[in-house]
C-alpha positions in Angstrom: -0.6 18.2 -1.7 3.1 18.3 -0.8 5.5 18.9 -3.7 7.8 16.0 -4.8 10.2 15.2 -7.5 9.0 12.9 -10.3 11.2 10.3 -12.0 10.3 7.8 -14.8 13.2 5.4 -15.1 13.6 3.2 -18.2 15.3 0.2 -16.4 15.1 -1.7 -13.2 18.7 -0.7 -12.4 17.9 3.0 -12.8 14.9 2.7 -10.6 16.8 0.7 -7.9 19.6 3.3 -8.0 17.1 6.1 -7.5 15.7 4.3 -4.4 19.1 3.9 -3.0 20.1 7.5 -3.7 17.0 9.1 -2.1 16.3 6.6 0.7 13.2 6.8 2.8 11.7 9.8 1.0 11.5 7.9 -2.3 8.4 5.8 -3.2 7.5 3.6 -6.1 4.5 4.7 -8.2 2.7 1.8 -10.0 -1.1 1.9 -10.0 -1.0 4.8 -7.5 -4.4 4.1 -5.9 -3.0 3.8 -2.4 0.1 6.0 -2.7 -1.7 9.1 -4.0 -4.4 8.8 -1.5 -1.9 8.6 1.4 0.0 11.6 0.0 -3.1 13.7 -0.2 -4.1 12.7 3.3 -0.6 13.6 4.6 -0.2 10.0 5.9 2.9 9.3 3.9 5.8 11.7 3.5 7.0 11.6 -0.1 9.9 13.6 -1.5 10.5 11.6 -4.7 8.1 9.5 -6.8 9.6 6.8 -9.0 7.2 5.8 -11.7 8.0 2.2 -12.9 5.2 1.9 -15.5 7.7 2.7 -18.4 10.0 -0.2 -17.6 9.8 -3.0 -20.1 8.5 -6.4 -19.1 6.6 -5.4 -15.9 3.3 -5.7 -17.7 3.7 -9.4 -18.5 1.0 -11.9 -17.6 1.6 -15.5 -18.6 0.7 -19.1 -17.7 2.0 -22.6 -18.3 1.2 -25.7 -16.2 5.0 -26.2 -15.8 5.8 -22.7 -14.5 2.5 -21.5 -13.1 1.0 -18.1 -13.4 3.4 -15.1 -13.6 1.9 -11.7 -12.8 4.1 -8.7 -13.6 4.2 -5.7 -11.3 2.2 -3.5 -13.6 -0.6 -5.9 -14.5 -3.9 -4.4 -13.4 -6.5 -6.2 -11.3 -9.0 -6.0 -14.1 -6.6 -7.5 -16.6 -6.2 -10.4 -14.2 -10.0 -10.8 -13.9 -10.4 -10.9 -17.7 -7.6 -13.4 -18.3 -8.9 -16.9 -19.3 -6.1 -18.8 -17.6 -6.7 -17.0 -14.4 -10.4 -17.7 -14.6 -9.8 -21.4 -15.3 -7.0 -22.2 -12.9 -7.1 -19.5 -10.2 -10.7 -18.7 -9.5 -10.0 -18.0 -5.8 -7.9 -15.0 -6.9 -10.7 -13.8 -9.1 -13.1 -14.0 -6.1 -10.7 -11.8 -4.0 -10.1 -9.3 -6.8 -13.8 -8.9 -7.5 -14.3 -7.6 -4.0 -11.3 -5.2 -4.1 -12.6 -1.7 -4.8 -14.6 -0.4 -7.7 -14.1 -1.1 -11.4 -12.4 2.2 -11.8 -10.0 1.4 -9.0 -9.2 -2.1 -10.5 -8.4 -0.5 -13.8 -5.5 1.2 -12.1 -4.6 -0.9 -9.1 -2.3 -3.9 -9.3 -1.9 -7.2 -7.4 1.8 -6.3 -6.7 0.8 -2.9 -5.3 -1.7 -4.6 -3.0 1.0 -6.9 -1.7 3.6 -4.3 -1.3 1.3 -2.1 0.7 1.4 -4.9 3.2 -1.9 -4.1 4.9 -3.1 -6.8 7.3 -6.3 -6.9 5.4 -4.9 -7.0 1.8 -7.5 -8.9 -0.3 -5.1 -10.6 -2.6 -2.7 -11.7 0.2 -4.7 -14.6 1.6 -5.2 -16.4 -1.8 -1.5 -16.0 -2.6 -0.6 -17.4 0.9 -2.6 -20.5 0.3 -1.2 -20.9 -3.2 2.4 -20.6 -1.9 3.3 -17.7 -4.2 6.9 -16.6 -4.9 7.6 -12.9 -5.0 10.3 -11.8 -7.6 12.5 -8.8 -6.6 15.1 -6.7 -8.3 17.6 -5.1 -5.9 21.1 -3.6 -5.6 22.6 -7.1 -6.1 20.3 -8.1 -8.9 17.2 -10.4 -9.0 16.2 -12.7 -6.2 13.0 -14.6 -5.0 11.2 -14.3 -1.7 8.6 -16.8 -0.5 5.2 -15.1 0.2 5.5 -16.7 3.7 8.6 -14.6 4.3 7.4 -11.4 2.6 5.2 -9.8 5.3 6.9 -8.8 8.5 4.6 -6.3 10.3 1.8 -3.8 9.7 2.7 -2.2 6.3 6.2 -3.7 6.6 7.8 -6.3 4.3 11.2 -8.0 4.0 12.2 -5.7 1.1 15.4 -3.8 1.7 16.8 -0.5 0.3 16.7 -0.4 -3.5 14.3 -3.4 -3.9 11.6 -3.4 -6.5 9.0 -6.2 -6.8 8.9 -7.2 -10.4 6.2 -9.8 -10.2 4.8 -12.9 -8.5 4.5 -16.5 -9.5 1.6 -18.7 -8.4 2.4 -22.4 -8.9 0.0 -24.5 -10.8 -1.6 -27.4 -8.8 -4.1 -29.6 -10.7 -6.0 -30.8 -7.7 -6.5 -27.4 -6.1 -9.9 -26.4 -4.7 -10.5 -23.2 -2.7 -12.8 -20.4 -1.6 -12.3 -16.8 -0.7 -14.6 -15.0 1.7 -14.7 -11.5 3.0 -16.8 -9.7 5.6 -17.0 -5.9 5.4 -19.4 -3.1 6.5 -20.7 -2.8 2.9 -21.1 -5.7 0.5 -18.8 -4.1 -2.1 -16.1 -1.5 -2.4 -15.1 -1.6 1.3 -12.1 -2.7 3.4 -12.3 -6.1 5.0 -13.3 -6.6 8.6 -12.0 -10.1 8.1 -11.1 -12.0 5.0 -10.1 -15.7 4.6 -9.0 -18.2 2.0 -9.6 -21.9 2.6 -8.3 -24.5 0.2 -7.4 -28.1 -0.2 -4.7 -29.7 -2.4 -5.3 -33.5 -2.3 -5.2 -34.2 1.5 -3.4 -30.9 2.4 -5.7 -28.2 3.8 -4.6 -24.6 3.7 -6.1 -21.6 5.6 -5.1 -18.0 5.4 -6.7 -15.0 7.2 -6.5 -11.3 6.9 -7.2 -8.4 9.3 -6.8 -10.7 12.4 -3.0 -10.1 13.0 -0.3 -7.6 12.2 0.1 -9.4 8.8 -2.0 -11.8 6.7 -1.3 -15.2 8.2 -1.6 -18.9 7.6 -3.3 -20.9 10.3 -0.7 -23.6 10.5 -1.9 -25.4 13.6 -5.4 -25.7 12.3 -4.0 -27.0 9.0 -2.0 -29.6 10.8 -5.1 -30.8 12.6 -7.0 -31.2 9.3 -4.2 -33.0 7.5 -5.4 -36.3 6.0 -8.8 -36.0 7.8 -12.1 -36.5 5.9 -14.3 -33.5 6.5 -17.5 -33.9 8.5 -19.5 -31.6 10.7 -17.5 -32.5 13.8 -14.1 -32.0 12.2 -15.1 -28.7 10.7 -16.5 -27.4 14.0 -13.3 -28.4 15.9 -11.1 -26.8 13.2 -13.0 -23.5 13.2 -12.8 -23.3 17.0 -9.0 -23.8 16.8 -8.7 -20.6 14.7 -9.2 -18.5 17.9 -5.8 -19.7 19.2 -4.0 -18.6 16.0 -5.2 -15.0 15.6 -4.8 -11.7 17.5 -7.3 -9.2 16.2 -7.7 -5.7 17.5 -10.4 -3.1 18.0 -10.6 -0.3 15.4 -13.0 1.9 13.5 -14.3 -1.1 11.4 -14.9 -3.7 14.1 -14.2 -5.0 17.6 -11.7 -7.7 18.5 -14.5 -9.9 19.7 -16.5 -9.7 16.4 -13.3 -10.4 14.3 -12.6 -13.4 16.5 -16.1 -14.8 15.9 -16.3 -14.0 12.2 -12.9 -15.5 11.5 -14.2 -18.8 12.8 -17.4 -18.4 10.7 -15.4 -17.8 7.5 -13.2 -20.8 8.0 -16.2 -23.0 8.8 -17.9 -21.7 5.7 -14.9 -22.5 3.5 -14.5 -26.0 4.9 -18.2 -26.7 4.5 -17.9 -25.8 0.8 -14.9 -28.1 0.4 -16.9 -30.9 2.1 -19.9 -30.4 -0.3 -17.5 -30.7 -3.2 -16.5 -34.2 -2.0 -20.0 -35.5 -2.2 
């Protein structure tokens, strides 16, 4: 493994200053499940590692109906899965986390790390997209918020700038929220997604997000507009699932072909809408 300098700052300002000082060679260490793998494989060049786990407040996890669910940057995936408020009010997120790696990985990995990796197939990204999450950031000029819809910009690229550290994410609470997460992979468990999808309804507002079918996780806005205020039936669901093909741009890679991803994306959306329809009966 390539040698690097290790820092463990005690404040967000100290960590942000280190990122600014060292530039592109500096990387945040949180759970480390992705970063250390990429360092060992020689995929990511790292000269400085900035460990944020010692910074106070980043392990906070809290919920109120007024403010929603706050997930601090250092909250592990297994901590989320065990939390009663998450289980009760955000079961779609639990479904996605359950399919993300092994128990050992989830003991280290974090939701914030999964987002910041900005992989097109990030398992937690599609639930957060349909839940209109807000990303909290500390940077050179202090704290600010970024809508999840503005966070991903390209493959493994985000709207974060030099010195930025994601401190957490907030998921609004919506009482009449019903949704489902589905993922297709080569193995049933502990594998990367070929395609993943979150399909949800809030009153008469339908929300659909897909992963591994574009350079970033995306919302299917045109299909959502078609579904607005419609009562689901077999014809509406079939028409909506067919519309998905016009909103995605999958590629061929080692896990799948473009054609298969195109087909399975439509299947996952259809499956999610059918479950929502059954819930209406």
